[in-house]
N, C-alpha and C positions, 0 to 999 in steps of 0.2 A: 676927543676919541670916544667912540660909542662903547658904552659899557653893556655887557650882557649878563643876565642873571641865569643861574642854573642851580642844581641841587646835587650835593655829594651823596652817594649811596652808602650810608653807614650801616644799613641792615646786613649787607653781605659781609662787611668787616666784622660785625658783631657775631655772626654765625661762625665765621672762620675762627674768631677768638675763642668762642665757647668750645668749638671742636678741638682747638689746640689744647685747651686746658683739660678737657675730658681725656683725650688720647695721651696727654702727658702722664696723667695718673695711671692710665692703663699700661703705658710703656714702662714706667718705673716699677709698677707692681709685678709685671712679668719679669723685669730685670732682677728684682729681689728674689723671685721664685727660682729662676735659673741659677742665680748665684748660690742660693741655698742648696740646690740639688748637687752642686759641685763638692760640697762637704757632707751632705746628708742625703745620699742617693736612695735611702730607704723611705723617704717621705711619702712617695706614692703607695708603698706597702701599708703604711700607717693609715692612710686615707681610705684605701679601697680593700684592704685585707691582705693577709699573707699566710703562707704555710709555715712560716717561722713561728714557733710557739711563744717566743718572746713578744711577738706583735699581736698575734691572734687573728681571727677571722678566717677567710678562705681565699686562696689564690685566684679563685674564679672571678672575684670582683676586679682584681687588677688585670687579669686576662681579658675581661669584658670591655675594658677601656680601649682596647685595640691601639694602644700607644699614644692616646691623647695627652697623657702626662709625661711623655717621653722627652728627655732633655733636648734632643735634636729638633723636634717639632716646636717646642716652646721657645727655643733660642731664635728660630726663624720668625716667630710671632713677635718676640721682643724687638729684634732688629727692625722689622717692618714698622712696628708701632713707633719706635724711636726715630727712625729716619724719615719715613714717608708720612706718618700720622702726626707726630709731635712737631718735628722740624718743618715738614712739608706744609701743614696747616698754618704753622706760625709764619712761615714765609708768605703764604698767600694772604693772610690777614694783614701783615705789614705792607705787602705790595699793593693790595687793593686800597688801603688807606693812603699810602704815600703817593701812588701814581696819580690819583685823582687831584691831590693838592699840588703836586709838582707840575702837572700838566694843565691845571685849572679847567677841569672838565669832569663830567660824570663818566663812569665806565662806558665803553662803547656800546654794550648791550647787556641789559639786565637779565635777559633770557640766557645769554651765554654765561654770565656770572653764576647764576643759580644752577645751570646744567653742569658747570665745572664743579661747583660745591658738592652737589649730590652724587655726581659720578665719582668724585674722589673719595667721598665717605663710603660709597658702595664698594669701591676697590679695596679699601682698608678692611671693611667688614667681611668681604668675601675672602680676603687673605687669611683672616682668622679662621674662618670655616674650613677652607681648603687645606690649610696647614695642619689643622687638627685632624682632618681626615686622611692626611698623608699624601696629598697632591703637591708635589714640588719638583723642581728641576735640579736642585742641589747647588746652583750657581749663586755664590754669596751676594747678598743684596738684590738678587734677581731670581729668587727661587720660585716666583709665581709662574704657574702654568700658562699656556698660550691664550686661553680666554681672558685672563686677567691682564696679560701683556697687551692685548688689543684694547681692553678697557682703559688701561693707563695711557695708551697712545691717544685714544679719542679725547680723554679728559685733558691731556697735556696740549693737544692741538687746539682745543677750544679755548684754553687759557691763553695760549699764544696769540690766537686770532683776536681774542677780545683785547689783549694788551696792545696789539698793533692798531686795531681799530680805534682804541682810545688815544694812542699817540697821534694818529692821523687827524683827529678832531681836536687837538690840543689848542690852547690859547697862549702857550708859551713857546717861543721859537726854538730855543736851545734846550736840549735834553740834559738834565742834571745827571751827575755821575751814578746815582743809584739806579737810574733807568738803564744806563749802559750795562750794569751788572745784571739787571733783570733780563735784558735781551740776550746777553752772553750766556746766561744760565739756560734760557729757553732753547736756544739753538744747540748748545752742547748736549743737554740732557736728551733732546729729541734724537740726535745722532747716536749717542751712546746707547740709549735704550733700544732703538731699532736694530742696530747692527749686532749688539750682544745677544739679543733675543731672537735672532733668526733661527727658527726651529721647524722641524717637520712633525706635524701631529700624527700620532699612531691612529687615532680615531677622532672624528669631528664631534663626538658626543660631549656635551657640556658637563654631563654628570660623571664621565669617566675620562677626564682630560689627562692625556699622556702624550708627551712629545720627546723628541731627541734633538739635541743641538745640531745645527748644520755643520759646525766645525768639529774636528776630532783632535783629541790628545793635546800635543804641543800648541797647535793653532788655537784650540778652544781655550787653553790656559792663558795664552797671550791676550786673546780678545776679552776674556772674562776679567782679567786684572787691568787691562786697559779701561774696561768699564768700572771695575770695583774701586780702583784708586780714584778714578774721576767721578764716581758717584760721591765720594768724599769731597772732591774738588768742586763739583757743580751742583750738588744737592746740599752739602753741609758747609760749604765755604763761600762760593761766589754770591748766592742769594742772600746769605747772612751778612756779607760785606755790603751788599746793597742796603740792607736794613741799617747797618752801622752808619753808613754815610748819610742816611736821613735822620735816624732817631737820636744818635749821639749829639749832633749839632743842635737839634731841637731841644733835647733835655738840658744841654749845657748853655743854651742860648748863645752859642758862638758859631762863627762860620767854620767850614772845614779848613784845616791848617794850610793845605797847599793844593791848589788846583792842578799845577803841573805834576805834582807827585801822584795825584789821582789818575792822571792820564797814563803815566808810566806804570803805576800799579795795575790798572785794568788790562792794558794790552800785553804787558810782559807776563802777567799771571795767567791769562787764558791761553797764551801761546805756549808757555813753558810747561804748564801743568799736565797737558794732555800727553806729553812724552814720558812721564815719570812712572807709568804703570808697571813696566817690567821690573822695577826694584822689588816688587813682591815675589819675584821668582828667581832671585839670585841663587846661584849654585845648583839650579835645577836643570832639567833637560832642555830648557829654552836655549836657542842659539846664543853663543857667547856675545856676539856683536849687539844683539838686542838688549842683553843684560847691561852691557857697557853704556849704551845710549841711555837706558833708564836711569842708571846711577848718575851719569853726567848731568842730565837735566834735573834730576832730583836735587842735586847740590845747588844748582843754579836757582832753584825755587826759593832759597833763603832770601835773596835780594828783593824780589817783588813782595813776598809775604811780609817781611819786616818793614818794607816801605809802607805797606798798608797799615800795619800795626802802629807804626810811629805816626802816621797821618791821623789815625783814630785817637791815640793818646794825646798828641799835641793839640788836637782840637779842643781839649779841656784846659788849655793854657788860660790862666786868669779865672778859672772856675773850680780850681781844686778845693777851695774853701767849701764849696757846695757839696763835695763828695762826702764830707763828714756828716752832713745832715740828710742828704737825699738818697734814699735807697735805690732809686733808679740808676743814679750815677755810680753807686757802688757796684751794682750788677754789671754795668757797662765796662767799668775799669777792669774788673777781674776777668770779664769775658775777653776783652781785647788782649789782656796779659796772657791768658790761656791760649789764645790764638797764636801769639808770638812764641810761646813755649812749644806748642805742638808743631808749628811750622819750622822750628829750629831742630827739634828732635827727629822729625820725619826724614829730612835729608841726611841726618847723621845715621839713622838706621838704614838708609839706602846705601851706605858705604859697605863694602864687603867685610871690612874689619868688624864692625858692630853687628852687621846682619848675620854673621856667622854665629854670634852668641844669641842674638835676640829673636831671630826668625823661628817660628813654630812654638814660641814660649809665651807666657803671660805678659811679657814686656809689651807686646804689640797691643793687646786689649787695653793695657794701662795707657799707652800712648793715644789710642783712639778715644778713650773716655776723657782724657784731658780736653780734647776737642769737643766731644759730644756733650758732656756734662758742663764743662766750663765755658767754652766758646759759644756753642749753639744754645745750650740751656739758659745761660745767664743773659745772653742778648735777648732771647725771647721773653724771659721773665721780666727783664727791665722794660721791654717794649709793652708788655701787658700792663704793668704797673703805671706806665705813662699814658697808654691809650684809654684804658677803661675810665679814669676820671674825666678825660677830655670828651669822650663820647657820651658820657652821662652827666656832663656839666656839673661836676661836683669835685670834692677833694677825696683822695684815697681814704678809706675808712680808718685805717690804722697804719701810720708810718712805723710804729714800734713793731707791729707784727711783720711788716715787710722787711725791716732791718733784721728781725729774728730769723725770718726766712733766709735772708742773705747769709747770715753766719752759720745757720744749720746746714744750708746747702753747701757752703764752702767747706765745712768740716766733713760733710758727706763725700765731697770730691776727694779730699785728702785721705780719708779712711778707705776710699775705693782704690785710688791709684797708687799710693805708697806701698801697701802690701803687695800689689800686683807687680810693681817694679822689683821689689825684693824677690817675689816668686819667680819672675822672669829671669833675673840674674842667677838665682839659685838653680833653676832648671838648666839654663844654657851652660853654666859652668860644671854642674854635676854630670851632665851627659858626656862631657869631654874629658873627664878625669880617668887616668890610667894608673894601675899599680906598677911597681918597678919591674915586675915580670911580664909586662905587656898586656895583662888582662884588664878589662874594664873595672874600675873601682866600684861603680854602681851599675852592674850588669843587668840587674832586674829593674825594668822601667818603673815598677811600683815604688821603688825606693825614692824616686823623685816626686811621686804623688803623695805618699803618706806624710812626707815632711812638710807639705804645703797645707793639707786639708785640716790639720788640727788648729792652726792659728791664722794663717794668712787668708785662706778662703772664707772663714767666718768673719774676719775683719772687713773683707770686701762686701759681704752681705750686709754687715752693720752700716758701712758707708752708704750703700744703696738705700737702706732703710731710712737713714737720716735725710737723704735727698728726696725720698718719697714723702716723708713727713713735711719737709719744706714745701713741696708742691700742694699738699693738702692745706697747709696754712694759706697758700696763695688762693686756693678755691674759696676758703672762708672769707678772706679779705675782699676778693672780687665780689662775692655774693653780698656782703655788707655794703660795699660801695654802690653796687647796682641798685640795691633796695632804697638807698637814700637819694639817689640821683634822678635826673629827668632825662630820659633818652629821646633823642631826635633822630628818627630813622632817615629823614631826608634833610640834610643840612644845607640851608641856603647860602649861596656865595655869588660873587660877581667878579668879572674880569673883563678887560677890553678885548675885543675881537682881534684875532691874529690877521694882520694885513698880508695879502699875498705878495710875494716878491720872487724874483728869479732864483732858480736853483743854482745858478752860476756863482762861483766864488767871487766875492767882492774884492776890490782893491784894498789891500791892507788887512784883510780878514785872515786870521790864522787858519792853518790847515785843519786843525782839530775843531776849532770854533765852527768852521764851515761844516765839518762832518757831523757835528752835534745837531745840526738842523736838517740832516739827511737821514732819517731813521731807516729807510730801506737799505741804503748803502752801508750804514753802520751795522745793521743786522747781517748783511752779506759778508762784510769784512770780518765780523766776529766769527761767523761760521768757517770762513777760510782759515782764520787763525787757529781754531780748535781742530780743524780737520787735517791739517798738514802733518802733525806729529803721528796721528793714528795711521794715516795712509803710508807714511814712510816705514813704520814699524811692522804693520800688519800685512800689507800687500806682498812684500818679498817673502815673508814667512809662509804665506799661503801658496804663492805661485812658483817659488824657486824650490824645486824638489830636494836639492842637496841640504836644505835647512832641516828636513825631517827624513833622514834615510830610513828605508824599510829594512826589516830583519826577516829572513826567509822562514825562520821557525815560529814566528808570531802568527797565530791563527785566530779567527773570531771565537767568541764565546759560544758554547753549546746552548741550545734553547733553555735548558734548566739553569745554567749559569747566568744567562741573560736575565731570567726572571729573578734570580737571587740578587743580581746587581741592582735591579729596580727596587727590590725590598730594602736593600742597603741604603738606597737614595731616599726611599719613602720614610725611613726612620731617622734620617739626618745623621747617619753614622759618620759622614765626612766632616761633621762639625768638631769631632774629637780625635779622629784618626786621619793621619796623612797617608798618602800612597806615593811618596816621592823620597827616595833615599839619596841624599846628597853625597858627593864624593869626598867625604871626610873619613879619616881613619876610625873615629869612634862610631859613626853611623854604619860604615861597612862592617865593623866588628860586631855591632849589636844587631843589625837587621839583615845584612847580606850584601851582595853585589849592588853597586849603585845603579840607579835607574837610567835607562837609555831612551832617547826620544822615539825610536822605532817601536818600542813596546806598546805605545799608546795609540797607534794609527787607527785602530778600530773602536776607540773609546769615545762614544757620544753620550753624555758629555765626559770631559776629563774629571778625575776625582783625586786631585793631588792634595787637597785640603789646605788649611792655613794655620792650624794649631794642633799641638799634640797634648791632649789631656790623657790620651792613651798612646801605646806604641804605634810606630809606622807599620802598615800592613802590606806593603808592596811585595814582600817576599814571604807572606804568611802561608802560601800554599804548601801543604805537606809538613809543616812544622809541628802541628798538633793533630792527634787522631780525631775522627769525626765525633766520637763520643765526648771528647773534651769540649768541642764547640757546642754540642747540644747542652751539656751541663753549664757551660759558660753563659749561654743565652738564658737558661732557666734561672740561674743565680750566679752572677760573676764572682761573688765573694766566696763561693764554694771552691772554685778553681784558682782564684787569685785573691787571697785575703788582703783586705785593705783597699780593694778596687773601688773607684767612685762611679763605675759604669752602672747604668740603670738595668733593671731586669726586663726581659722581653718574653714573658710567658705566652702572649698572644701568637707569637711566631710558631710556638709549639702546638697550640690548640687550633689555629686557623687552617682551613683547607686552602691549598694553593689555587688561585684563580688562573686557569690556563686559557681563558676565553680570548685573550688578546695576544697570545704568544705568536700565532701565525702572522697577525698584523704587525707585530713588533719586528719580526724577521724581515718582512717585506719592506718595512720602513727603513731598516738598516741597509737593505740592498739598494734602495734609492739613494742612500747616503754614501754608497761606495763600498760597503762591507761585503766581501765576496762569499755570500752564502750561495750554494748551488741548488739545483732542482732536487737532488737527492736529500738535501738537508730538510726540505719541506716535506718530502714524501716520508721520511723516517722520523719526523719530529716527535710524534707521540711515543714511538718505540724507543727513541734515544732518551727522551725524558724519563720514561719508565725504567729503562735499564740503569741509568745513572742514579735515580732515586732509590731503586731497590738495593743497589750496591752500598749506598750510604746507610740505608736502614739496616742492612745486614752487618755492616761494620759497627754500628752503634750497639746493636743487640749482642753481637759477639763479645763486645767489651763490657757489657753490663747485662747479665742474665736477669737480674731482678727487674730491670726496666722492660725487658722483653716480656716477662711474666705479667707485669702491670698492664701492658698494652693488650695482651691476650685476654686478661680478665675484662678489660674495658670493651673489647670486641664482643665478648659473650654477653655483657650487660646491655650494650647498645644495639646489637644486631645490625640491621641494614644502615642505621644512622651512624655507625662507626666509620671514622676516617682513618685509614692506615697511616702510619708514620711517613711512609714513602710519598704520600699525597699531601703532606702538610708543608707550610711555608718554610719551616726550619730546614728541610732537606735542600731546597733551592738556595737558601742563604749559605748553607755549608758547602754546597757545590761551588758557589762563587768564591768563597773564602779559600777553598782548597785549590782553586785555579790560580790565585794571585801570584804573579811573578814566576810562574813555572815554564814560560815559553822559551826562556833562554837558560844557559848554564849559570848556576848561582854559586859557583865555587867562590868562597870568600877570599879576599885579598887583604893584606894588612893595611895597606894605604894605597891611595890612587891619586893621580895628579888631577888638578882642577883645570889644567890648561886644555883648551879645546873642548870643554864640556858642551854638549849640544851638537857636536860634529862627529860623533862616533858612528 
């Protein structure tokens, strides 16, 4: 049999590895920063200055940041760095290395490889820039505006095309299980990304990117969490499973425990996972039948997930003695264990019994970080420690340092998640407590915040700091290993040419064995498996009108309120505040009438939120006077002692930009929002009238504030911007509108039967 010589491309792998390490440190650094802001919200004041005499300096410095140190924006940066930069680059590094060796060929196109690398890094860098500047769509894990959505699509298509081209020129007939997971990941992420990010740009300007989701309200929520849950499934799970199936057997020098279990694991996982998204929306305005489907499939997920976990752990049979000595195997064992823990806990949280306690609390971030820090992080760390010595033809510089990294990282995970489990249970149970007379025991939301920020939130930041220290130790170890090694960018290899045979199934050939040599059919079937669940859940919700009944009293936002809503999105306020009151006695008592699906029909995008670091805002309209909102944005601790909300002085100093208001209204009309011709004709008058009323309300409540603005007007002359023309008035207009379209008479309790069909 003729042998063919070729060269593996190690250079692209090296660059992706270096990018993984760099973005890991960045992700963990921003993680520690946002964790710190949860118990030390005055940190930006200390950095940039404050009007608080205890801190010193001038508030002008903080106002001049225009929100770049705001929690909402920094959180988006952290999640993007963790999900797409750290885990994404780690997956690409492992995939480019393993694919070449599993397929016995060089990547299909060096040009495609490098285009993919640089376009992906450009997307991550532009995410940092745009989030700091306030350009975002609010949709969790998909906050990027339309130009970046296009860039992500291009980069992902290039990666997939290069992968398929490599597969078609392979010298191995059957595709190994890791390749199945790579193909399933590629098809699923492409589908999820495109359909979730269907949006209509307000303007085609790249420097003023603004768009509105094609979906509205309930439909948008369903599509987003169909995407959000499956971003965890197909960005943080299936590609990492592909890495597990390659690197764990390599590091242990053992074959995969069960080939049959691998088949069951792959097909059942990608089919079931896609249905589970609605469990993020239990007890909300989502139709009840969709919630039930999401819960059912979430519980079913335990079987394939634990099948994969056992397949990974049992691969180490006969090699457990090595775990004591080899840091790589230590990382892999804990990673797979965390995968098992997270995939058991997730279905449990999808049951209505536990979801009632855990949803909107810190229990959910704890659950997510078991997966992200434990499963994703430790698989990638182990892969790096295994790959770098291989690629540089040397031994790891320090096994002791790698072992120290393992233990420090493990302690970091424990200090992160355990306090957040306690915090989540504390929140969920405190919210539901009643006194004997029927009043809420903890009626003030701040009572559930102050009890957490003194100990539990600092412990989380400490855990994150430990995890960051471990990653810095990895950087040092890798640097020392690279220095003493000899790198070969093009590694020579040889393999026999792949003989051409019929595509027909041979006599006695197993169905899946035949499928493994049919990459096109395997890819198509993978797409079908992941598309079915989404189609069954989403299409009826969009086309069957009875799923989202309208309410006659619900009207579109006024132009000023729409601008205020966009400011709310810009600052990432939905990261801490929900706008979804569930039909529980305690929530109705605390916030007001529970939310109805028809209230959101003009909301592009929906803003239901996923966590309550602050109270729900759906019935905020009219609860507090305009002056209270003004003071609350200037310094939340003046109006709400103990609050962990950051300050927003730039909203009070910035002039409201009305240049896109007309275009925003026209875009909304294209999306089906019923603005009339007179709304456009009277737009400026309407905005001025509403802003002046808010200004008057604030000045009537605070004469000294009025006098201060009068003095400022005299000092600045024509450069003075009246309060009515500042961003704060638009935001107040929006907040005062929330939940006022329907009668909000409180009821003591409501039935959850038929929620979503009101």
